[in-house]
Biopython code that builds the backbone (N, CA, C, O; Angstrom):
import numpy as np
from Bio.PDB.StructureBuilder import StructureBuilder

atoms = [
    (1, "MET", "N", (-15.659, -16.992, -38.058)),
    (1, "MET", "CA", (-16.489, -17.385, -36.942)),
    (1, "MET", "C", (-15.628, -17.956, -35.807)),
    (1, "MET", "O", (-15.819, -17.612, -34.641)),
    (2, "LYS", "N", (-14.678, -18.835, -36.163)),
    (2, "LYS", "CA", (-13.811, -19.438, -35.162)),
    (2, "LYS", "C", (-12.960, -18.359, -34.487)),
    (2, "LYS", "O", (-12.742, -18.410, -33.277)),
    (3, "THR", "N", (-12.480, -17.386, -35.262)),
    (3, "THR", "CA", (-11.679, -16.295, -34.717)),
    (3, "THR", "C", (-12.502, -15.466, -33.739)),
    (3, "THR", "O", (-12.002, -15.066, -32.687)),
    (4, "MET", "N", (-13.741, -15.212, -34.075)),
    (4, "MET", "CA", (-14.626, -14.443, -33.202)),
    (4, "MET", "C", (-14.860, -15.182, -31.889)),
    (4, "MET", "O", (-14.870, -14.559, -30.828)),
    (5, "LEU", "N", (-15.048, -16.487, -31.941)),
    (5, "LEU", "CA", (-15.241, -17.297, -30.738)),
    (5, "LEU", "C", (-14.002, -17.249, -29.848)),
    (5, "LEU", "O", (-14.117, -17.135, -28.628)),
    (6, "ILE", "N", (-12.832, -17.336, -30.450)),
    (6, "ILE", "CA", (-11.573, -17.260, -29.692)),
    (6, "ILE", "C", (-11.444, -15.892, -29.025)),
    (6, "ILE", "O", (-11.030, -15.806, -27.869)),
    (7, "LEU", "N", (-11.792, -14.831, -29.735)),
    (7, "LEU", "CA", (-11.729, -13.483, -29.166)),
    (7, "LEU", "C", (-12.689, -13.340, -27.982)),
    (7, "LEU", "O", (-12.330, -12.753, -26.961)),
    (8, "ILE", "N", (-13.885, -13.864, -28.111)),
    (8, "ILE", "CA", (-14.863, -13.779, -27.026)),
    (8, "ILE", "C", (-14.378, -14.549, -25.803)),
    (8, "ILE", "O", (-14.458, -14.050, -24.681)),
    (9, "ILE", "N", (-13.883, -15.749, -26.015)),
    (9, "ILE", "CA", (-13.369, -16.557, -24.904)),
    (9, "ILE", "C", (-12.177, -15.857, -24.247)),
    (9, "ILE", "O", (-12.066, -15.843, -23.021)),
    (10, "SER", "N", (-11.301, -15.288, -25.044)),
    (10, "SER", "CA", (-10.138, -14.566, -24.504)),
    (10, "SER", "C", (-10.579, -13.371, -23.679)),
    (10, "SER", "O", (-10.049, -13.134, -22.594)),
    (11, "PHE", "N", (-11.546, -12.615, -24.186)),
    (11, "PHE", "CA", (-12.038, -11.444, -23.469)),
    (11, "PHE", "C", (-12.646, -11.834, -22.124)),
    (11, "PHE", "O", (-12.369, -11.195, -21.109)),
    (12, "VAL", "N", (-13.462, -12.868, -22.114)),
    (12, "VAL", "CA", (-14.090, -13.335, -20.874)),
    (12, "VAL", "C", (-13.016, -13.791, -19.885)),
    (12, "VAL", "O", (-13.107, -13.501, -18.692)),
    (13, "GLY", "N", (-12.016, -14.492, -20.368)),
    (13, "GLY", "CA", (-10.924, -14.952, -19.502)),
    (13, "GLY", "C", (-10.156, -13.795, -18.902)),
    (13, "GLY", "O", (-9.843, -13.812, -17.711)),
    (14, "ILE", "N", (-9.846, -12.786, -19.707)),
    (14, "ILE", "CA", (-9.113, -11.613, -19.207)),
    (14, "ILE", "C", (-9.968, -10.848, -18.212)),
    (14, "ILE", "O", (-9.473, -10.432, -17.164)),
    (15, "ALA", "N", (-11.239, -10.655, -18.520)),
    (15, "ALA", "CA", (-12.133, -9.934, -17.613)),
    (15, "ALA", "C", (-12.263, -10.658, -16.279)),
    (15, "ALA", "O", (-12.289, -10.014, -15.230)),
    (16, "THR", "N", (-12.344, -11.963, -16.303)),
    (16, "THR", "CA", (-12.448, -12.742, -15.077)),
    (16, "THR", "C", (-11.171, -12.636, -14.265)),
    (16, "THR", "O", (-11.222, -12.437, -13.051)),
    (17, "PHE", "N", (-10.023, -12.767, -14.922)),
    (17, "PHE", "CA", (-8.734, -12.710, -14.230)),
    (17, "PHE", "C", (-8.497, -11.334, -13.633)),
    (17, "PHE", "O", (-8.021, -11.235, -12.502)),
    (18, "SER", "N", (-8.812, -10.279, -14.353)),
    (18, "SER", "CA", (-8.528, -8.931, -13.873)),
    (18, "SER", "C", (-9.458, -8.507, -12.744)),
    (18, "SER", "O", (-9.153, -7.544, -12.041)),
    (19, "SER", "N", (-10.570, -9.187, -12.546)),
    (19, "SER", "CA", (-11.489, -8.800, -11.490)),
    (19, "SER", "C", (-11.242, -9.560, -10.191)),
    (19, "SER", "O", (-12.006, -9.388, -9.240)),
    (20, "CYS", "N", (-10.213, -10.388, -10.113)),
    (20, "CYS", "CA", (-9.954, -11.172, -8.902)),
    (20, "CYS", "C", (-9.758, -10.286, -7.682)),
    (20, "CYS", "O", (-10.227, -10.623, -6.595)),
    (21, "GLU", "N", (-9.072, -9.156, -7.845)),
    (21, "GLU", "CA", (-8.831, -8.264, -6.717)),
    (21, "GLU", "C", (-10.153, -7.749, -6.140)),
    (21, "GLU", "O", (-10.241, -7.511, -4.935)),
    (22, "LYS", "N", (-11.155, -7.578, -6.954)),
    (22, "LYS", "CA", (-12.433, -7.061, -6.501)),
    (22, "LYS", "C", (-13.165, -8.061, -5.605)),
    (22, "LYS", "O", (-14.075, -7.674, -4.872)),
    (23, "LEU", "N", (-12.788, -9.322, -5.650)),
    (23, "LEU", "CA", (-13.432, -10.334, -4.833)),
    (23, "LEU", "C", (-12.960, -10.296, -3.385)),
    (23, "LEU", "O", (-13.568, -10.929, -2.521)),
    (24, "VAL", "N", (-11.889, -9.566, -3.109)),
    (24, "VAL", "CA", (-11.317, -9.474, -1.779)),
    (24, "VAL", "C", (-11.813, -8.188, -1.118)),
    (24, "VAL", "O", (-11.781, -7.122, -1.734)),
    (25, "ASP", "N", (-12.269, -8.281, 0.131)),
    (25, "ASP", "CA", (-12.671, -7.084, 0.863)),
    (25, "ASP", "C", (-11.423, -6.314, 1.260)),
    (25, "ASP", "O", (-10.557, -6.833, 1.964)),
    (26, "THR", "N", (-11.342, -5.068, 0.801)),
    (26, "THR", "CA", (-10.167, -4.244, 1.085)),
    (26, "THR", "C", (-10.569, -3.018, 1.885)),
    (26, "THR", "O", (-11.740, -2.646, 1.959)),
    (27, "THR", "N", (-9.564, -2.410, 2.475)),
    (27, "THR", "CA", (-9.762, -1.179, 3.239)),
    (27, "THR", "C", (-8.464, -0.378, 3.190)),
    (27, "THR", "O", (-7.419, -0.897, 2.800)),
    (28, "TRP", "N", (-8.540, 0.866, 3.581)),
    (28, "TRP", "CA", (-7.357, 1.727, 3.636)),
    (28, "TRP", "C", (-6.883, 1.856, 5.076)),
    (28, "TRP", "O", (-7.687, 1.972, 6.001)),
    (29, "VAL", "N", (-5.572, 1.834, 5.251)),
    (29, "VAL", "CA", (-4.953, 2.133, 6.541)),
    (29, "VAL", "C", (-3.942, 3.251, 6.310)),
    (29, "VAL", "O", (-3.472, 3.456, 5.190)),
    (30, "TYR", "N", (-3.613, 3.969, 7.376)),
    (30, "TYR", "CA", (-2.801, 5.175, 7.265)),
    (30, "TYR", "C", (-1.637, 5.124, 8.248)),
    (30, "TYR", "O", (-1.706, 4.489, 9.301)),
    (31, "TYR", "N", (-0.568, 5.814, 7.868)),
    (31, "TYR", "CA", (0.629, 5.851, 8.707)),
    (31, "TYR", "C", (1.227, 7.248, 8.633)),
    (31, "TYR", "O", (1.378, 7.804, 7.545)),
    (32, "ASN", "N", (1.565, 7.812, 9.773)),
    (32, "ASN", "CA", (2.226, 9.114, 9.811)),
    (32, "ASN", "C", (3.728, 8.899, 9.695)),
    (32, "ASN", "O", (4.367, 8.398, 10.620)),
    (33, "GLU", "N", (4.280, 9.277, 8.561)),
    (33, "GLU", "CA", (5.701, 9.054, 8.291)),
    (33, "GLU", "C", (6.588, 9.819, 9.281)),
    (33, "GLU", "O", (6.283, 10.946, 9.672)),
    (34, "THR", "N", (7.687, 9.179, 9.670)),
    (34, "THR", "CA", (8.694, 9.830, 10.515)),
    (34, "THR", "C", (9.932, 10.105, 9.665)),
    (34, "THR", "O", (10.052, 9.628, 8.537)),
    (35, "TYR", "N", (10.839, 10.878, 10.229)),
    (35, "TYR", "CA", (12.057, 11.204, 9.471)),
    (35, "TYR", "C", (12.940, 9.977, 9.243)),
    (35, "TYR", "O", (13.515, 9.822, 8.166)),
    (36, "CYS", "N", (13.053, 9.099, 10.254)),
    (36, "CYS", "CA", (13.921, 7.939, 10.040)),
    (36, "CYS", "C", (13.609, 6.749, 10.946)),
    (36, "CYS", "O", (14.450, 5.863, 11.097)),
    (37, "ALA", "N", (12.420, 6.707, 11.552)),
    (37, "ALA", "CA", (12.080, 5.600, 12.449)),
    (37, "ALA", "C", (11.133, 4.591, 11.799)),
    (37, "ALA", "O", (10.621, 3.707, 12.486)),
    (38, "ASP", "N", (10.894, 4.701, 10.510)),
    (38, "ASP", "CA", (9.984, 3.789, 9.821)),
    (38, "ASP", "C", (10.698, 2.479, 9.502)),
    (38, "ASP", "O", (11.872, 2.475, 9.132)),
    (39, "ALA", "N", (9.983, 1.380, 9.649)),
    (39, "ALA", "CA", (10.570, 0.040, 9.488)),
    (39, "ALA", "C", (11.132, -0.201, 8.083)),
    (39, "ALA", "O", (12.005, -1.053, 7.922)),
    (40, "TRP", "N", (10.669, 0.504, 7.089)),
    (40, "TRP", "CA", (11.096, 0.292, 5.693)),
    (40, "TRP", "C", (12.170, 1.268, 5.244)),
    (40, "TRP", "O", (12.573, 1.235, 4.081)),
    (41, "GLY", "N", (12.648, 2.138, 6.134)),
    (41, "GLY", "CA", (13.759, 3.026, 5.778)),
    (41, "GLY", "C", (13.435, 4.494, 5.983)),
    (41, "GLY", "O", (12.333, 4.855, 6.396)),
    (42, "GLN", "N", (14.411, 5.324, 5.687)),
    (42, "GLN", "CA", (14.295, 6.759, 5.922)),
    (42, "GLN", "C", (13.357, 7.451, 4.945)),
    (42, "GLN", "O", (13.091, 6.950, 3.852)),
    (43, "SER", "N", (12.870, 8.595, 5.356)),
    (43, "SER", "CA", (11.911, 9.360, 4.565)),
    (43, "SER", "C", (12.539, 10.086, 3.388)),
    (43, "SER", "O", (11.826, 10.607, 2.530)),
    (44, "THR", "N", (13.863, 10.128, 3.339)),
    (44, "THR", "CA", (14.541, 10.934, 2.323)),
    (44, "THR", "C", (14.675, 10.251, 0.960)),
    (44, "THR", "O", (15.141, 10.884, 0.012)),
    (45, "VAL", "N", (14.287, 8.996, 0.833)),
    (45, "VAL", "CA", (14.399, 8.305, -0.450)),
    (45, "VAL", "C", (13.278, 8.785, -1.383)),
    (45, "VAL", "O", (12.237, 9.239, -0.907)),
    (46, "PRO", "N", (13.479, 8.690, -2.699)),
    (46, "PRO", "CA", (12.421, 9.078, -3.645)),
    (46, "PRO", "C", (11.142, 8.272, -3.413)),
    (46, "PRO", "O", (11.197, 7.137, -2.941)),
    (47, "GLU", "N", (10.002, 8.858, -3.744)),
    (47, "GLU", "CA", (8.701, 8.243, -3.451)),
    (47, "GLU", "C", (8.542, 6.858, -4.068)),
    (47, "GLU", "O", (8.016, 5.956, -3.416)),
    (48, "ASP", "N", (8.983, 6.670, -5.308)),
    (48, "ASP", "CA", (8.856, 5.348, -5.941)),
    (48, "ASP", "C", (9.632, 4.287, -5.171)),
    (48, "ASP", "O", (9.147, 3.173, -4.969)),
    (49, "GLU", "N", (10.837, 4.642, -4.745)),
    (49, "GLU", "CA", (11.651, 3.703, -3.971)),
    (49, "GLU", "C", (11.011, 3.425, -2.610)),
    (49, "GLU", "O", (11.026, 2.293, -2.126)),
    (50, "LYS", "N", (10.454, 4.464, -2.004)),
    (50, "LYS", "CA", (9.794, 4.307, -0.706)),
    (50, "LYS", "C", (8.618, 3.332, -0.823)),
    (50, "LYS", "O", (8.438, 2.467, 0.035)),
    (51, "LYS", "N", (7.820, 3.474, -1.885)),
    (51, "LYS", "CA", (6.686, 2.575, -2.093)),
    (51, "LYS", "C", (7.158, 1.135, -2.261)),
    (51, "LYS", "O", (6.553, 0.215, -1.712)),
    (52, "LYS", "N", (8.235, 0.936, -3.015)),
    (52, "LYS", "CA", (8.788, -0.414, -3.191)),
    (52, "LYS", "C", (9.265, -0.981, -1.856)),
    (52, "LYS", "O", (9.052, -2.157, -1.564)),
    (53, "ASN", "N", (9.907, -0.144, -1.051)),
    (53, "ASN", "CA", (10.396, -0.580, 0.257)),
    (53, "ASN", "C", (9.244, -0.977, 1.177)),
    (53, "ASN", "O", (9.339, -1.959, 1.914)),
    (54, "ILE", "N", (8.161, -0.210, 1.129)),
    (54, "ILE", "CA", (6.983, -0.517, 1.955)),
    (54, "ILE", "C", (6.375, -1.846, 1.505)),
    (54, "ILE", "O", (6.077, -2.708, 2.331)),
    (55, "GLU", "N", (6.194, -2.008, 0.192)),
    (55, "GLU", "CA", (5.629, -3.257, -0.333)),
    (55, "GLU", "C", (6.489, -4.454, 0.055)),
    (55, "GLU", "O", (5.966, -5.490, 0.465)),
    (56, "LYS", "N", (7.795, -4.316, -0.072)),
    (56, "LYS", "CA", (8.713, -5.411, 0.273)),
    (56, "LYS", "C", (8.638, -5.739, 1.763)),
    (56, "LYS", "O", (8.595, -6.907, 2.149)),
    (57, "HIS", "N", (8.622, -4.703, 2.589)),
    (57, "HIS", "CA", (8.549, -4.898, 4.043)),
    (57, "HIS", "C", (7.315, -5.717, 4.419)),
    (57, "HIS", "O", (7.405, -6.658, 5.207)),
    (58, "PHE", "N", (6.167, -5.356, 3.854)),
    (58, "PHE", "CA", (4.936, -6.048, 4.219)),
    (58, "PHE", "C", (4.773, -7.374, 3.500)),
    (58, "PHE", "O", (4.108, -8.274, 4.014)),
    (59, "LYS", "N", (5.359, -7.513, 2.333)),
    (59, "LYS", "CA", (5.341, -8.812, 1.652)),
    (59, "LYS", "C", (6.061, -9.840, 2.515)),
    (59, "LYS", "O", (5.622, -10.985, 2.625)),
    (60, "ASN", "N", (7.177, -9.425, 3.131)),
    (60, "ASN", "CA", (7.921, -10.314, 4.025)),
    (60, "ASN", "C", (7.104, -10.707, 5.256)),
    (60, "ASN", "O", (7.410, -11.705, 5.908)),
    (61, "LYS", "N", (6.073, -9.932, 5.573)),
    (61, "LYS", "CA", (5.196, -10.241, 6.701)),
    (61, "LYS", "C", (3.910, -10.927, 6.236)),
    (61, "LYS", "O", (3.001, -11.163, 7.031)),
    (62, "GLY", "N", (3.844, -11.247, 4.931)),
    (62, "GLY", "CA", (2.689, -11.951, 4.391)),
    (62, "GLY", "C", (1.500, -11.062, 4.060)),
    (62, "GLY", "O", (0.380, -11.554, 3.931)),
    (63, "ILE", "N", (1.728, -9.759, 3.921)),
    (63, "ILE", "CA", (0.647, -8.820, 3.636)),
    (63, "ILE", "C", (0.821, -8.254, 2.227)),
    (63, "ILE", "O", (1.882, -7.738, 1.876)),
    (64, "LYS", "N", (-0.231, -8.358, 1.437)),
    (64, "LYS", "CA", (-0.219, -7.777, 0.100)),
    (64, "LYS", "C", (-0.787, -6.372, 0.181)),
    (64, "LYS", "O", (-1.862, -6.148, 0.736)),
    (65, "ILE", "N", (-0.045, -5.433, -0.382)),
    (65, "ILE", "CA", (-0.525, -4.059, -0.471)),
    (65, "ILE", "C", (-0.982, -3.847, -1.908)),
    (65, "ILE", "O", (-0.196, -3.968, -2.847)),
    (66, "PHE", "N", (-2.270, -3.528, -2.066)),
    (66, "PHE", "CA", (-2.843, -3.368, -3.397)),
    (66, "PHE", "C", (-2.525, -2.006, -3.999)),
    (66, "PHE", "O", (-2.383, -1.871, -5.215)),
    (67, "LYS", "N", (-2.417, -0.998, -3.138)),
    (67, "LYS", "CA", (-2.137, 0.353, -3.629)),
    (67, "LYS", "C", (-1.530, 1.168, -2.503)),
    (67, "LYS", "O", (-1.897, 1.004, -1.339)),
    (68, "ILE", "N", (-0.597, 2.049, -2.851)),
    (68, "ILE", "CA", (0.021, 2.951, -1.878)),
    (68, "ILE", "C", (-0.092, 4.369, -2.411)),
    (68, "ILE", "O", (0.198, 4.635, -3.577)),
    (69, "GLU", "N", (-0.515, 5.270, -1.545)),
    (69, "GLU", "CA", (-0.535, 6.694, -1.862)),
    (69, "GLU", "C", (0.188, 7.422, -0.740)),
    (69, "GLU", "O", (0.077, 7.053, 0.429)),
    (70, "ILE", "N", (0.922, 8.449, -1.105)),
    (70, "ILE", "CA", (1.628, 9.257, -0.109)),
    (70, "ILE", "C", (1.237, 10.711, -0.357)),
    (70, "ILE", "O", (1.358, 11.214, -1.474)),
    (71, "ASN", "N", (0.765, 11.381, 0.700)),
    (71, "ASN", "CA", (0.372, 12.781, 0.532)),
    (71, "ASN", "C", (0.945, 13.634, 1.655)),
    (71, "ASN", "O", (1.527, 13.116, 2.608)),
    (72, "ASP", "N", (0.776, 14.933, 1.533)),
    (72, "ASP", "CA", (1.285, 15.886, 2.517)),
    (72, "ASP", "C", (0.169, 16.452, 3.397)),
    (72, "ASP", "O", (0.237, 17.609, 3.812)),
    (73, "ASP", "N", (-0.842, 15.656, 3.679)),
    (73, "ASP", "CA", (-2.003, 16.135, 4.425)),
    (73, "ASP", "C", (-1.794, 16.190, 5.933)),
    (73, "ASP", "O", (-2.641, 16.719, 6.654)),
    (74, "GLY", "N", (-0.680, 15.652, 6.420)),
    (74, "GLY", "CA", (-0.424, 15.650, 7.858)),
    (74, "GLY", "C", (0.220, 16.945, 8.327)),
    (74, "GLY", "O", (0.472, 17.853, 7.535)),
    (75, "THR", "N", (0.476, 17.014, 9.599)),
    (75, "THR", "CA", (1.120, 18.182, 10.189)),
    (75, "THR", "C", (2.539, 17.808, 10.587)),
    (75, "THR", "O", (2.738, 16.960, 11.457)),
    (76, "PRO", "N", (3.537, 18.441, 9.950)),
    (76, "PRO", "CA", (4.916, 18.122, 10.330)),
    (76, "PRO", "C", (5.225, 18.640, 11.735)),
    (76, "PRO", "O", (4.755, 19.701, 12.145)),
    (77, "GLU", "N", (6.026, 17.864, 12.454)),
    (77, "GLU", "CA", (6.444, 18.307, 13.780)),
    (77, "GLU", "C", (7.663, 19.209, 13.634)),
    (77, "GLU", "O", (8.439, 19.076, 12.688)),
    (78, "SER", "N", (7.818, 20.115, 14.568)),
    (78, "SER", "CA", (8.899, 21.102, 14.464)),
    (78, "SER", "C", (10.216, 20.596, 15.036)),
    (78, "SER", "O", (11.088, 21.389, 15.389)),
    (79, "CYS", "N", (10.361, 19.283, 15.127)),
    (79, "CYS", "CA", (11.622, 18.699, 15.572)),
    (79, "CYS", "C", (12.197, 17.869, 14.429)),
    (79, "CYS", "O", (11.494, 17.565, 13.465)),
    (80, "PHE", "N", (13.440, 17.512, 14.534)),
    (80, "PHE", "CA", (14.059, 16.748, 13.459)),
    (80, "PHE", "C", (14.722, 15.468, 13.951)),
    (80, "PHE", "O", (15.631, 14.948, 13.304)),
    (81, "SER", "N", (14.270, 14.959, 15.093)),
    (81, "SER", "CA", (14.800, 13.676, 15.550)),
    (81, "SER", "C", (14.119, 12.561, 14.759)),
    (81, "SER", "O", (13.119, 12.792, 14.080)),
    (82, "CYS", "N", (14.653, 11.385, 14.850)),
    (82, "CYS", "CA", (14.200, 10.244, 14.057)),
    (82, "CYS", "C", (12.700, 9.987, 14.140)),
    (82, "CYS", "O", (12.067, 9.704, 13.122)),
    (83, "GLY", "N", (12.129, 10.081, 15.318)),
    (83, "GLY", "CA", (10.726, 9.747, 15.499)),
    (83, "GLY", "C", (9.752, 10.869, 15.211)),
    (83, "GLY", "O", (8.543, 10.673, 15.328)),
    (84, "CYS", "N", (10.245, 12.038, 14.838)),
    (84, "CYS", "CA", (9.356, 13.170, 14.553)),
    (84, "CYS", "C", (8.634, 12.961, 13.225)),
    (84, "CYS", "O", (9.179, 12.365, 12.296)),
    (85, "LYS", "N", (7.410, 13.455, 13.149)),
    (85, "LYS", "CA", (6.569, 13.286, 11.961)),
    (85, "LYS", "C", (6.962, 14.283, 10.868)),
    (85, "LYS", "O", (7.225, 15.455, 11.138)),
    (86, "THR", "N", (6.996, 13.785, 9.624)),
    (86, "THR", "CA", (7.358, 14.623, 8.475)),
    (86, "THR", "C", (6.179, 15.426, 7.930)),
    (86, "THR", "O", (6.369, 16.395, 7.195)),
    (87, "GLY", "N", (4.967, 15.021, 8.290)),
    (87, "GLY", "CA", (3.775, 15.649, 7.725)),
    (87, "GLY", "C", (3.203, 14.855, 6.559)),
    (87, "GLY", "O", (2.125, 15.169, 6.056)),
    (88, "LYS", "N", (3.926, 13.828, 6.133)),
    (88, "LYS", "CA", (3.432, 12.973, 5.061)),
    (88, "LYS", "C", (2.638, 11.814, 5.656)),
    (88, "LYS", "O", (2.997, 11.263, 6.696)),
    (89, "ILE", "N", (1.559, 11.459, 4.978)),
    (89, "ILE", "CA", (0.736, 10.327, 5.394)),
    (89, "ILE", "C", (0.820, 9.258, 4.320)),
    (89, "ILE", "O", (0.569, 9.518, 3.143)),
    (90, "ILE", "N", (1.173, 8.055, 4.738)),
    (90, "ILE", "CA", (1.253, 6.909, 3.833)),
    (90, "ILE", "C", (-0.066, 6.157, 3.947)),
    (90, "ILE", "O", (-0.484, 5.760, 5.035)),
    (91, "LYS", "N", (-0.697, 5.974, 2.821)),
    (91, "LYS", "CA", (-2.027, 5.355, 2.762)),
    (91, "LYS", "C", (-1.885, 4.045, 1.995)),
    (91, "LYS", "O", (-1.428, 4.051, 0.852)),
    (92, "CYS", "N", (-2.268, 2.924, 2.601)),
    (92, "CYS", "CA", (-2.132, 1.607, 1.980)),
    (92, "CYS", "C", (-3.487, 0.910, 1.888)),
    (92, "CYS", "O", (-4.245, 0.869, 2.856)),
    (93, "LYS", "N", (-3.775, 0.367, 0.718)),
    (93, "LYS", "CA", (-4.993, -0.428, 0.519)),
    (93, "LYS", "C", (-4.616, -1.885, 0.718)),
    (93, "LYS", "O", (-3.753, -2.418, 0.021)),
    (94, "ILE", "N", (-5.277, -2.526, 1.685)),
    (94, "ILE", "CA", (-4.951, -3.899, 2.071)),
    (94, "ILE", "C", (-6.230, -4.708, 2.230)),
    (94, "ILE", "O", (-7.335, -4.169, 2.174)),
    (95, "LYS", "N", (-6.059, -6.021, 2.432)),
    (95, "LYS", "CA", (-7.204, -6.864, 2.766)),
    (95, "LYS", "C", (-7.674, -6.505, 4.178)),
    (95, "LYS", "O", (-6.864, -6.225, 5.062)),
    (96, "GLU", "N", (-8.979, -6.516, 4.373)),
    (96, "GLU", "CA", (-9.522, -6.217, 5.704)),
    (96, "GLU", "C", (-8.977, -7.169, 6.757)),
    (96, "GLU", "O", (-8.820, -6.792, 7.918)),
    (97, "SER", "N", (-8.693, -8.384, 6.361)),
    (97, "SER", "CA", (-8.185, -9.371, 7.317)),
    (97, "SER", "C", (-6.769, -9.049, 7.805)),
    (97, "SER", "O", (-6.301, -9.654, 8.770)),
    (98, "ASP", "N", (-6.083, -8.108, 7.155)),
    (98, "ASP", "CA", (-4.722, -7.729, 7.551)),
    (98, "ASP", "C", (-4.671, -6.476, 8.425)),
    (98, "ASP", "O", (-3.584, -6.029, 8.792)),
    (99, "VAL", "N", (-5.816, -5.907, 8.760)),
    (99, "VAL", "CA", (-5.841, -4.653, 9.519)),
    (99, "VAL", "C", (-5.127, -4.794, 10.863)),
    (99, "VAL", "O", (-4.337, -3.923, 11.228)),
    (100, "ALA", "N", (-5.384, -5.855, 11.596)),
    (100, "ALA", "CA", (-4.775, -6.011, 12.929)),
    (100, "ALA", "C", (-3.254, -6.013, 12.848)),
    (100, "ALA", "O", (-2.580, -5.416, 13.688)),
    (101, "THR", "N", (-2.717, -6.686, 11.836)),
    (101, "THR", "CA", (-1.258, -6.709, 11.673)),
    (101, "THR", "C", (-0.736, -5.311, 11.368)),
    (101, "THR", "O", (0.299, -4.903, 11.895)),
    (102, "MET", "N", (-1.450, -4.580, 10.521)),
    (102, "MET", "CA", (-1.012, -3.217, 10.178)),
    (102, "MET", "C", (-1.098, -2.295, 11.392)),
    (102, "MET", "O", (-0.251, -1.417, 11.559)),
    (103, "ILE", "N", (-2.100, -2.481, 12.230)),
    (103, "ILE", "CA", (-2.204, -1.660, 13.450)),
    (103, "ILE", "C", (-1.021, -1.945, 14.372)),
    (103, "ILE", "O", (-0.512, -1.040, 15.032)),
    (104, "ASN", "N", (-0.582, -3.207, 14.415)),
    (104, "ASN", "CA", (0.626, -3.545, 15.187)),
    (104, "ASN", "C", (1.866, -2.880, 14.613)),
    (104, "ASN", "O", (2.870, -2.732, 15.310)),
    (105, "GLU", "N", (1.806, -2.477, 13.348)),
    (105, "GLU", "CA", (2.915, -1.784, 12.678)),
    (105, "GLU", "C", (2.723, -0.267, 12.731)),
    (105, "GLU", "O", (3.350, 0.465, 11.965)),
    (106, "GLU", "N", (1.856, 0.207, 13.636)),
    (106, "GLU", "CA", (1.588, 1.622, 13.897)),
    (106, "GLU", "C", (0.771, 2.329, 12.822)),
    (106, "GLU", "O", (0.804, 3.556, 12.729)),
    (107, "PHE", "N", (0.029, 1.560, 12.000)),
    (107, "PHE", "CA", (-0.935, 2.153, 11.076)),
    (107, "PHE", "C", (-2.238, 2.356, 11.834)),
    (107, "PHE", "O", (-2.413, 1.810, 12.923)),
    (108, "TYR", "N", (-3.147, 3.132, 11.269)),
    (108, "TYR", "CA", (-4.465, 3.337, 11.854)),
    (108, "TYR", "C", (-5.494, 3.418, 10.733)),
    (108, "TYR", "O", (-5.153, 3.566, 9.560)),
    (109, "GLN", "N", (-6.775, 3.315, 11.131)),
    (109, "GLN", "CA", (-7.854, 3.397, 10.142)),
    (109, "GLN", "C", (-8.549, 4.727, 10.219)),
    (109, "GLN", "O", (-9.486, 4.979, 9.462)),
]
sb = StructureBuilder()
sb.init_structure("model")
sb.init_model(0)
sb.init_chain("A")
sb.init_seg("    ")
for serial, (resi, resn, name, xyz) in enumerate(atoms, 1):
    if name == "N":
        sb.init_residue(resn, " ", resi, " ")
    sb.init_atom(name, np.array(xyz, "f"), 0.0, 1.0, " ", f" {name:<3s}", serial, name[0])
structure = sb.get_structure()
């Protein structure tokens, strides 16, 4: 009986802790990746490293990124200078209260 009570209390505690993110209003913002003009580094790094670089960049600005997705849904530009678009879109899930800061970082909704 005591073991069952401990299991129930543990389950409730874990369920409560894991749902904290759901209490925050979040939204998605988008960024058109460039070949090498992005604040977190060049586009040529592996995707996992790129995601870590993005998270670190925004953590330093006080913004928590809950999730990052990168897809090829954009249109690549036919130039290869630093500011040209690669065709990849970086999608970040953030708190709604951080949207203005992300827009200042050239993201859009």
